[in-house]
C-alpha positions in Angstrom: -73.5 12.0 20.4 -73.1 15.0 18.1 -75.1 13.2 15.4 -77.9 12.6 17.8 -77.8 16.2 18.9 -78.1 17.4 15.2 -80.9 15.0 14.5 -82.8 16.0 17.6 -82.2 19.7 16.9 -83.5 19.2 13.3 -86.6 17.4 14.6 -87.3 20.2 17.1 -86.9 22.8 14.5 -89.2 21.0 12.1 -91.8 20.2 14.8 -91.7 23.8 15.9 -92.4 24.9 12.3 -95.2 22.4 12.0 -96.8 23.7 15.1 -96.5 27.3 13.8 -93.9 28.4 16.3 -91.2 30.4 14.8 -88.2 28.2 14.5 -85.8 30.9 15.4 -87.3 31.1 18.9 -86.5 27.4 19.4 -82.8 27.7 18.7 -80.8 29.9 21.0 -77.7 29.9 18.8 -77.0 31.7 15.5 -77.9 29.6 12.5 -74.9 28.0 10.8 -74.4 28.7 7.2 -76.0 25.9 5.2 -76.5 24.9 1.7 -78.6 27.0 -0.5 -81.8 25.7 -2.1 -80.1 25.6 -5.5 -77.1 23.5 -4.3 -79.4 20.8 -2.8 -81.6 18.3 -4.7 -85.0 19.2 -3.4 -87.0 16.9 -5.7 -90.5 15.8 -4.8 -89.0 12.5 -3.8 -86.5 14.1 -1.4 -89.2 16.3 0.1 -91.4 13.1 0.7 -88.4 11.3 2.2 -87.6 14.3 4.5 -91.3 14.5 5.6 -91.4 10.8 6.4 -88.1 11.0 8.2 -89.3 14.0 10.2 -92.3 12.0 11.5 -90.2 9.0 12.4 -87.4 11.1 14.0 -90.0 13.1 16.1 -91.5 9.8 17.3 -88.1 8.3 18.2 -87.1 11.6 19.9 -90.0 11.4 22.2 -89.5 7.7 22.9 -85.8 7.9 23.6 -86.1 11.1 25.6 -88.4 9.3 28.0 -86.2 6.2 28.1 -83.1 8.3 29.0 -85.1 10.2 31.7 -86.2 6.9 33.2 -82.7 5.3 33.2 -80.9 5.5 36.5 -77.4 4.3 35.8 -75.1 6.5 33.6 -74.1 3.3 31.7 -77.8 2.7 30.8 -78.2 6.3 29.7 -75.1 6.0 27.4 -76.4 2.7 26.0 -79.8 4.2 25.3 -78.3 7.3 23.6 -76.2 5.0 21.4 -79.3 3.0 20.5 -81.2 6.2 19.8 -78.4 7.4 17.6 -78.5 4.2 15.5 -82.4 4.3 15.3 -82.4 8.0 14.3 -79.8 7.4 11.6 -81.8 4.4 10.4 -85.0 6.4 10.3 -83.4 8.9 7.9 -81.4 6.5 5.7 -84.5 4.3 5.2 -86.0 7.2 3.4 -83.2 7.3 0.9 -81.4 10.2 2.5 -78.0 10.5 4.2 -78.0 12.2 7.6 -76.1 15.1 6.1 -78.6 15.5 3.3 -81.5 15.3 5.8 -80.0 18.0 8.0 -79.3 20.2 4.9 -82.9 19.8 3.7 -84.1 20.9 7.1 -81.7 23.9 7.1 -83.1 25.0 3.7 -86.7 24.5 4.9 -86.0 26.5 8.0 -84.9 29.5 5.9 -87.3 29.0 3.0 -91.0 29.2 3.8 -92.0 27.8 0.4 -89.9 24.7 0.8 -90.9 24.3 4.4 -94.6 24.5 3.4 -94.1 21.8 0.7 -92.5 19.5 3.3 -95.0 20.1 6.0 -97.9 19.4 3.6 -96.6 15.8 3.5 -96.6 15.4 7.3 -99.7 13.7 8.7 -101.2 15.6 11.6 -100.7 13.8 14.9 -103.5 13.2 17.4 -107.1 11.9 17.1 
């Protein structure tokens, strides 16, 4: 459940940045100390992978949020959350990133407008 929460929080932060809403207004808690840009491999390939994972995680987040809301039995909700956790992890690892690496990249992007911009340039706009 904690992994799901971290992935969802990362997706919300990234989506908020993408929509030009200051990320700090989305999170009501103090930011945790994260890796610095220099301690993280932010190659073009990693930024591409993060951007692709962001898109997939955002889509999954929406889908599973709706499914959990529609579920009536607590056991169904737990099953759906477990399924979501697996799918979110898969969405990240299919891009060649570990979940920890993905979250670290998002932490750096949250704090570094240049890195955030480079990642967001790779995200396709949604909608018509």
